[in-house]
C-alpha angles and dihedrals in degrees: 000000000000112000095222113040147133105240119174102229090204092065107011090239116152104223102182138351133213133207119244113245118267119235087250090057092049089055089050091051092049093050093046092050091051092046092049091048093058090055099037097049090056094054116095116268090242091057091050092045088051092057090047089050090055090053089058091049092050091050090058094041091056097035096128091046094048093045091053091056099057093037086062096039101049108008103253114154114256089245092052090042089056092047090054092050088053093048092048090049090050091055092047090047091048093057092043090054104034101022096086092054091046093059099039114132112271124208114216129194115264131194087208114082107257144056119298116196128182108213125197108218134169120251105205141263115000130200118221120195108194136188132229102241097082104015095181105027093055092050093047096054091051104038104037100062092041094050091051091048091053104259124127126229137228108187125201106187131192116286093247096051103067101128095047089046090056093044090056091053091050091051092049093050092045090049092055106268103145119250106273091023093099117017132173114213131189095215132169124232090259090050090051088055089048092053094047090051092048111102089221087071112074102179145005133212123196133185110190146081129339089250092054091045091052091052096046091041091054093046091049090047093049089058097038093247125153112242138186117206128190105181106173134258149229093227120199122228108196119200112191100169140333137189086211108039094170089057096052091045090052090051089049091049096048093049093046095052096041112124086006091296091297095131125122095215098038118136094260095163116047107195107193131184116249098245094058099029099095092050091046092051093044090054091051092048090052092051092050099048124098098007119157128208119247143190110270091211093055106009093189110157097351120105102203138035132222121272118247097277140351089256091055092053092045088052095053090045090052091049092052095047089049090053092049092050086053091056105276123132124235099213097183144343121011100134119149113211122240119243131031097312119109099230121143119170115234111262143201118217128187139172099035105173113241091221093056127097087239092066093066097041124104107227104207098199143064100304120128107207114195131194129194118223133174105207144027089252093051091049092051094046091052093045092054096042091096135102089222127068113182104130144329142185139210124204125197138136084234101072094190090053090051092046091053092054093041089053089063098050113116096225141109094242129034129191137188121208093348127074099223131355106210125179137133092257094051118091117236127204145094147228136233112027091344086085136241141277130051136253131201129017123055095315097052095072092057101058094088100030129114101231093202124189114227112190127180115190123222 
């Protein structure tokens, strides 16, 4: 099968294929990124921000076209695809508007006579290795702040997102990012390693699996390059109590099956107090039963869309079946379609044994996994019994109680009475094996900045 391709996950049909870059083309990409950096960094920050602002405008102007590309490529419904374009545009716009202020020189007190200034300067060309689950959002949160800062971008996208990857480069160039300032590259794994090793590349950002993160992190470390890694999560959603259990269960379900469950910070472990557990699970079961597959390009009467690929759907099905074999109960859903399509019906899974392999696996698909607990301490112990630490949430009618539990979650993002607060101004990232570094918000623009001290003695 062609490495870079557009393949409709609803049918398995390969619509278009793309050649992997030659080593000569990789060298041209590196040279262009370096040359563009030396021009781009010297332009005023307002000029850079103006071009990035135009990128956001073009995203919105072409929303329908862009949405159609990713719906076909990775199976997201047209409605969710349009939502993603809008969210990506909001992130790009945020950095265009607020980015210059976030990197303004800052004077700090000094015990030595003189003036001490912290500058925020670019470092050079950066390599981004991006996943398929949010083809625009992932790129926006990496590229936008760094372009405003003055860095240049080489973007290696997922192998099933070729058309959308090319569309983003075209928009960047039309908006005024200089040729070489943002480049898509259809690179092989060996070529990624080559680019990380090259002295013209000063940093790398990856969103992907733990395995990919370990490889990229090791390569970056070997060559003393800064890296940012976002490696997924098995986020806990702790429900301590509720005066409307059905409503909380509905919110849990909607978030868990969004984007066919292929979301890093999805509520993959629902930890529910004993006295409301049965009602909570019954509502999830009701929501999961009787769902019919639909065409992501025109959902019509269908209630769920395909996953990103047949392989992804088969992997989730195998994970669920392994959990059931270990003693879990498949309450509803969990049917893998026949044929080449990537349909897996949204499922409810309970009773996963904590001593099983399944307990520690991230299920990257539409599976609501629920655990019963009897106390706040038990809920917290279960929530933190995880190698990953991206985000987590706690629900209760007693906000102070929920906040106390949330404050002890071993994650990069905590939430009270909402599953995940997501906006351009809010930092995103995790701890433990969920990676390191942050994207978005006021801190995202500083990950690949030279925070240079400028001192003038008196």
